[in-house]
Residue frames relative to the residue before (quaternion, step in Angstrom):
aa qw qx qy qz dx dy dz
M 1.0000 0.0000 0.0000 0.0000 0.00 0.00 0.00
G 0.5501 -0.6337 0.4456 0.3119 3.53 -1.24 0.54
K 0.7335 -0.4373 0.3075 0.4197 3.53 -1.34 0.04
L 0.7229 0.4424 -0.2463 0.4701 3.60 1.11 -0.56
A 0.5719 0.6244 -0.3666 0.3856 3.59 1.24 0.07
G 0.8545 0.2871 -0.1636 0.4007 3.53 -1.31 0.47
F 0.3834 0.7068 -0.5099 0.3057 3.59 0.90 0.85
R 0.3722 -0.6899 0.5711 0.2435 3.55 -1.12 0.67
Y 0.7435 -0.4295 0.2818 0.4282 3.56 -1.31 0.37
R 0.6993 0.4783 -0.2874 0.4468 3.61 0.73 -1.02
E 0.6417 0.5156 -0.3245 0.4659 3.59 1.05 -0.73
I 0.6404 0.5163 -0.3231 0.4679 3.58 1.01 -0.80
I 0.6501 0.5135 -0.3173 0.4615 3.60 0.93 -0.87
K 0.6271 0.5330 -0.3305 0.4620 3.58 0.99 -0.82
R 0.6749 0.4853 -0.2905 0.4738 3.59 0.92 -0.90
L 0.6377 0.5311 -0.3343 0.4468 3.58 0.94 -0.84
K 0.6480 0.5102 -0.3170 0.4682 3.59 0.97 -0.83
E 0.6240 0.5320 -0.3322 0.4661 3.58 1.06 -0.73
F 0.7001 0.4494 -0.2521 0.4944 3.58 1.13 -0.71
G 0.6168 -0.5993 0.3236 0.3946 3.60 1.28 0.11
F 0.4532 0.6817 -0.4597 0.3444 3.60 1.23 0.22
Q 0.1585 -0.7593 0.6263 0.0784 3.54 -1.24 0.65
F 0.5447 -0.5927 0.4688 0.3636 3.57 -1.12 0.66
D 0.2086 -0.7929 0.5641 0.0974 3.57 -0.83 1.01
R 0.7640 -0.2787 0.2174 0.5398 3.59 0.69 -1.06
Q 0.5452 -0.5726 0.5013 0.3515 3.51 -1.38 0.29
A 0.2267 -0.7686 0.5840 0.1293 3.59 -0.92 0.88
A 0.7703 -0.3393 0.2572 0.4747 3.56 -1.29 -0.21
G 0.8304 0.1564 -0.1309 0.5184 3.54 -1.03 0.79
S 0.7355 -0.3770 0.3042 0.4736 3.54 -0.90 -0.95
H 0.4502 0.6572 -0.4729 0.3766 3.57 0.91 0.93
E 0.1950 -0.7649 0.6051 0.1039 3.55 -1.22 0.61
I 0.3072 -0.7148 0.5978 0.1931 3.54 -1.21 0.63
W 0.0826 -0.7806 0.6195 0.0128 3.57 -0.84 1.05
Y 0.1727 -0.8021 0.5707 0.0340 3.56 -1.04 0.89
N 0.1877 -0.7475 0.6263 0.1175 3.54 -1.12 0.78
P 0.3107 -0.7939 0.4918 0.1771 3.62 -0.33 1.20
V 0.6069 0.5624 -0.3587 0.4321 3.61 1.12 -0.53
S 0.7827 0.2997 -0.1519 0.5239 3.58 0.84 -1.00
D 0.3345 -0.7668 0.4733 0.2758 3.60 1.33 -0.22
H 0.4615 0.6571 -0.4552 0.3846 3.58 1.00 0.92
Y 0.2259 -0.7340 0.6270 0.1310 3.52 -1.24 0.69
T 0.0053 -0.7703 0.6363 0.0411 3.55 -1.23 0.49
T 0.3260 -0.7319 0.5706 0.1803 3.55 -1.17 0.68
I 0.1357 -0.8018 0.5811 0.0313 3.55 -0.81 1.07
P 0.3151 -0.7281 0.5713 0.2101 3.61 -0.80 0.95
N 0.1369 -0.7833 0.6019 0.0735 3.58 -1.01 0.77
H 0.1966 0.7613 -0.5776 0.2195 3.55 0.30 1.33
S 0.4652 -0.7170 0.4381 0.2786 3.59 -0.59 1.09
G 0.8521 0.2198 -0.1739 0.4421 3.52 -1.06 0.89
E 0.6295 0.5429 -0.3542 0.4283 3.61 1.15 -0.27
K 0.2891 -0.7343 0.5898 0.1710 3.54 -1.23 0.61
Y 0.1303 -0.7904 0.5972 0.0401 3.55 -1.07 0.81
P 0.4822 -0.6139 0.5206 0.3459 3.57 -1.12 0.55
L 0.4899 -0.6698 0.4684 0.3034 3.59 -0.82 0.97
K 0.6070 0.5762 -0.3493 0.4214 3.58 1.06 -0.72
S 0.6413 0.5507 -0.3322 0.4185 3.61 1.06 -0.64
V 0.7322 0.3952 -0.2432 0.4986 3.62 1.15 -0.41
L 0.6603 0.4902 -0.3188 0.4712 3.60 1.19 -0.23
């Protein structure tokens, strides 16, 4: 797998904060909306316990 594959929720949140993203709001179900005020971009993060997601799929 590539460098962006197989991150857990907490790891993705840590990376998003490093990139300047801030929690914006809770979305439908177990998803969260994160916002980067510098780049004016939004991303949706799934928060399902125990699952791994490619970081590229949320950025």
